[in-house]
N, C-alpha and C positions, 0 to 999 in steps of 0.2 A: 512466522512473520516477525521481523525485527525493525524497530524504528530508532534511528539515530539522529542526533542534532547534526546539522551540517557543520557548524562551528565546533570543533573539538572532537566530534565523532562519538560522543557519549551516548550509550544505549539508554533510551528513555521509556521504551515499551517493548515487550516481547509477548507474543500470543501464539498459541497453537491453533491451527486451522482444522476444524472438524466439520463433517457434514457437507462437504463441498459437492456441488451439483455434477451431474454426469458430464456436462460440457467441459469441466475441468479435469475430472477423474479419468476420462477415457483418452486423454491426450498425453503424450510424453513431452514435457515442456521443461525448459531451463528456468532457473530462478530469474525473476524480473525485478526491476527497480523503478520506483517512482520518486519524484521530487514533489514536496508539498510545502505550502506556506500557510501558517495558521495565524490569524489575528484574533483579538478578543471576541469579535462577532462570529468567528468560525473560519472555515476553510476559504482561502483566497483562490477562487477559480476551481478548476478540476485538477486532480492529480496529473502531473506531467510525466509521461513515460520516458524514463532515462535509458533503460535497457530492457528490451522486450524478451518475452519467453520463447519466441519462435512460432507461437500459435496465436493468431489474431483474436480468436474467441476467448482465450485465456486472459490475454491482456485487457480486453474490453470488460470481461467479467470482474476482474480485480479492481479496475478503475472505478466501476460502479459500486462494488462491494465495500471498498474503503469509505465511500461517502454515505451510502444508504443503509447498509446492514451493520457494518462495524462502527460507523459514526466516529471516524478517526479524530475529527476536529474537537469532539466533545471530550476526548481522552488526553489531549495535549495542551500545554500552555502555548501562548503565542511564540512563533519562531519559524525557522526553516528546517525541514527534516528530509531525511532520506529513508524511504521505506523499501525493504527488501522482502520479497515473498518467495518462498521456496517450499519444497516438499518436506 
């Protein structure tokens, strides 16, 4: 997974994804992209799917994963970001 600032495209976070559930592992899916906004209090709304993986279950899993398990907003300063998730 790679997180870039929208302004300038600077990579601000990279993370390897391990231990993914079967719903993700058993499908052949394309890289997907989310847009997120972070303010000092946390994430502004839910991650917005900008480019889907082609598998609805995978898209839904990662939208939830970024917020609940990975806690993306706690790892980033306020700003607008592009999150790309691939294999």
